[in-house]
N, C-alpha and C positions, 0 to 999 in steps of 0.2 A: 423062247419067249412064252412057252406054256400055253394054257388053255385060252388065255386072252388073245394071243396071236392067232390061234386057229379060228377063233370067232371072228376077228376083224378081217384077216386076210382070206378067210374062206368065202367071203362075199355075202355072208348073212347080213340081213338088214340092220342089225344092231343088237343091243342087249335084250330088247323086248322082241320076242318072236312074232308078235302080232303087228303086222305092218301098219294097219289102220290106227291102232293105239299109239304106235310109235310116231306116225305122222302128226296125229293130234297133239301128242306131247311136244313135238318140235314146234308146232304153231303156238302152243301155250308159252313155250320158252322164248320164242321170238317176241311175243307180246309182253312177257314179263321183263325182258331186257330192253324194251322200247325200240326193238330193231325195225328197220325198214329194209326188208330183203330185196335184193337186186331183181330176182326173177323167180325165185322159189321160196317156199316157206322154211326149208331146212338150211342148215349151215352150208356155205359154199366152200367146198374143199377143192382148191385149185392146185393142180400139179404143175409146178414151175418148170417150164421147158419140157414137160412130160415127166418130171421127177428126176431132176439132174443129180440128186444125191444117190440114185439107185441105178440109173441107166444112162447111156450116151445121150446127152441133151439134144432137144429139138430134132429127134430122129423118129422115123416110123416105129422103130423098135420101142423107144421110150413111150410114145403115145399109145401103142398097142398094149404094152405092159401096164401102163396106168389105167387103161380101160379095164383090163383084167383084174386089177387090184380093186378098183371101185373109186372113182373120183367124180365130182359133179362138173368140173371144168378143166379143160386142157388149156394151160397158159402157154403162149408161144410168141416168138419174135419174127418179124418179116422184114425183108429187104427187097429191092428191085434189082433184077439182073440187067445186062446191057440191052436185052430185048423186052424189058418191062414184064418179065415173068415175076410173079409174087412167090418168093422163095422163103422157106422157114429156116432161119439161120441165126446163130449166135456162137459160131464155131471159133474157138480160140485161135486157130490157124488162119481164119478169114474174118476176124472180128472187125477189121477196117472196112467200113461200108463202101469206101471208094473202090476197094478191090473187088467186092462182090458186084458192084455196079459195072465193072469191066467184063464180067463173065457172061457167057451165053449159057443157055440151058445145057448144051452139050459139054460145057466146061465144068459143070457142077460136080463136086464129089458125089459118089454114089449114095452116101449116107445123108445127103442134104436134100430134103424133099421139097416139092412144090406145095403150096397151100392146097391145091386141088387133090393131092395125094392124101392129105390128112382128111379131107372131106370124104374121099373114097373109103378110107379106113373106117370112119364113123358109120358109113352106110353098110359096109361089110359086116360090122359087129352088131348092127341093129341098135346102136347106142343113141337112140333118139333123145333121151333126156339130157345127154351130156352136151355142154356148151363149149364154146371157144372164147377165150379172152386173148385178143390179138394186140400185141404191142407194135405200133408203127415206129420203127427205129429211125426217127428223124433227129438229126443233130443240129440244133439251132446255133451252135458255136462254130460249126464247120460244115456247111451244106454245099460248099462249092464242089463242082464236078459231079454232083449227085442229081438232085431234081428239086423242084419247088414243092411246097406243102400241097398245093392244089393238085399237081400231077401225081404225087405219091398217093394221096387219098383217093383220087379218081381211079387209079389202077387197082388199089385194094378193094374198093367198093365194087368195081366191075367184076373182080374175081369172086367176091362173095356172092354177087347176084347170079353169076354163071353156075355156081355150085349149090345154089339154094341155101346159103349159110346166113343170110342177113338176119333172119328171125332168131337165130341161136348164137349170135356173136356180139360181144362187146369189144369196143376199141379203146385201148388205153395208150396214154402217151404222157411224157413229162411236158410236152410242148402244148401250151394252151391254144395256139394258132391252128395246130393240126386238128384238135378236137372241134374247134369252131368250123373248120372246113368239112369235117366228117358230117356234122349236122346239116350243112348246106348241101352235101352230096347225097345223103340218105338219112332223113330225119328220124327214121324208125330205129336206127342203130343206137344201142346203149353206149354211153361215153363215160370212161373212168379216168380221172385225173391221177396220174402217178405223182407222188409228192415226196421230195426230200429237201431239207433245208438249203442245200447248195443250189437247187434250181429256183429258189425263191429270192436269192440274194440280188439286190440291186446295188449300183454304185452311186456316188454322189452326182455323177454326170448322166446316168441313164438307168432305166429300169432293167430288170433281168431280160436277156434276149429270149428267154423261154416264154415270156408273156406275149410276144408278138404284138407289142403296142397296146395290149389291153391294160386298163387301169385296174390292177389287182389290189384289193384291200389288204392291209396288213394282216387281217384275219382272213386268210385265203378261203376258208370254208364259205364265207358269205358270198364271195365272188363265184366260187364253184357252183353254189346253189343258184345264184342269179343267172349263170350261163346255162342252166338246165342240165348239168351233168347228172348222171345216174348215181355215181359213187365217187369216193376218193379212195386212193390206195396209197397210204403213207408208209414210208419205211418205219419199221416198228420201233427202232431205237439204235443206240450205239454204245458199245460194240455190238453189231447185229449178229455176229457169229456166236457170241457167248450168251447174250440175252440176259434175262432178269436175274439169273443166278450169279452174275458177275457183279461184285461190289462197285465196280466202276461204271456200270450200265446207267445210261441216261435215256429214259423213254422219250419217244417222239409221238407215238400213237397213244395218247393218254385217255383216261376216262372222260375228262373234260372235252377233248376233241371229239370223241365218239358220241357223247351226249349232244354236243352242239350240232354235229353232222346229222344225227338222227332227227333232231328238232327242225333242221332245215330240209328234211326229206331225202338225205343222202345216205346210202349204205357206206360202210367202212370195211375195207378188205386190206389189212396190212400185208406188207411184203418184207423180205423173204424170211419166213419164220421156220426155223429148222429144229430148235430144241424144245423138248416137251414142256419144261416149266414156263417158257414164254408163250407157247401155244395155249396152255391151260389158263394162264393169266389173261390173255387177250380174249379168249372165249368167255371167261367170267366177267370181263369188262363190258361185253356186249358187242364185240366185233361180229359182223355179218358173214365173214369168211376169212380165210387166210390163204396166201400164196406160199407154197412150200416146196423145197427140194425133196422132202421126205413125207410123202402122203401116207405112208404106212404108219408113221408115228402120229400124225394128226388123226388118223382113223382110231388109233388106240385112245387118244385123248378124248375124242368125241364120244366113243363108246363108254369110257369111264365116267363121262359127264352126263350120261343118259340121253345123248342126242342121237337122232337117226343118222345112219350112214348111207352114202351113195351106193347105188346098185353096181355090181360088177358086170362087165360085158366081156367075158373071155372068148377066145377064138373057139374053144370047145368048152361047153358048159361043165364038162367033167374035169377039165384041166385048166386051173385058173392062171397058169403061166406066170406065177410069182417068182421073184428072184431068189437065188440061193440064199439061205439064211434068214429069209423073211417069214416063210410059212412055219 
């Protein structure tokens, strides 16, 4: 990957060696794009499940390597165990939430961490600026044998408070009712609405079950803003794996959507964006961040666009712990 890869994966702040000038340029860029940043002035580079395109997803290994690479946010998924432990999981072998709900802490695979272990990792690395974007994996279509929205949210909020994570965490969910209860349980938590067309579909007889009885406007951005959400996180388009380079691609996160969200005070952080052309397209449209399985590619795009890069937090400052083939 040459000199550009060494610059990006070496943990240097960006193309401009002057960090202050770089930060100022980032703020100017946000203003130019009309952006409403979620919590920082620079672009929010979120490692999806810790960087699932590079390392075993939702593991301490993935989160540690993402910190060493340099990301602004660790995106992760949580479920509850039989004993109400908040466990980080989206394992293909245990993807059924009902199965996870039957496990005790002692039953968990060794690679499946508790949320508090992620908190400990952040402390060990001294990664104070790095945030957590936590998806509550509530299934409005099949919540039987699991738990209520209220109980799920209560356990997550309790875990965040215990480990001092409330101030650096956003909660995301496709379910509007979950996000409503997050605000009731802890008003200071940032809330992000995950959005895909399939979760907005209503029938002639009933609204979408993901609305939890809320009257959602056909223009969902209006309702999201009225509910006081911090951001929307829409799927970027379809087919999402191929992106804008595919002639059959249909965008969902459009310039119109981004501009409307910004006008309503919402940040926009599309998911899951893995190809560089789509990354670059959305950055230029004014997205405030991207969730990606390939944070190393997004760092390349941000550097080439003259935007500041997140700081790296390696285990050893002299060894950035990057994956084979990346450095």
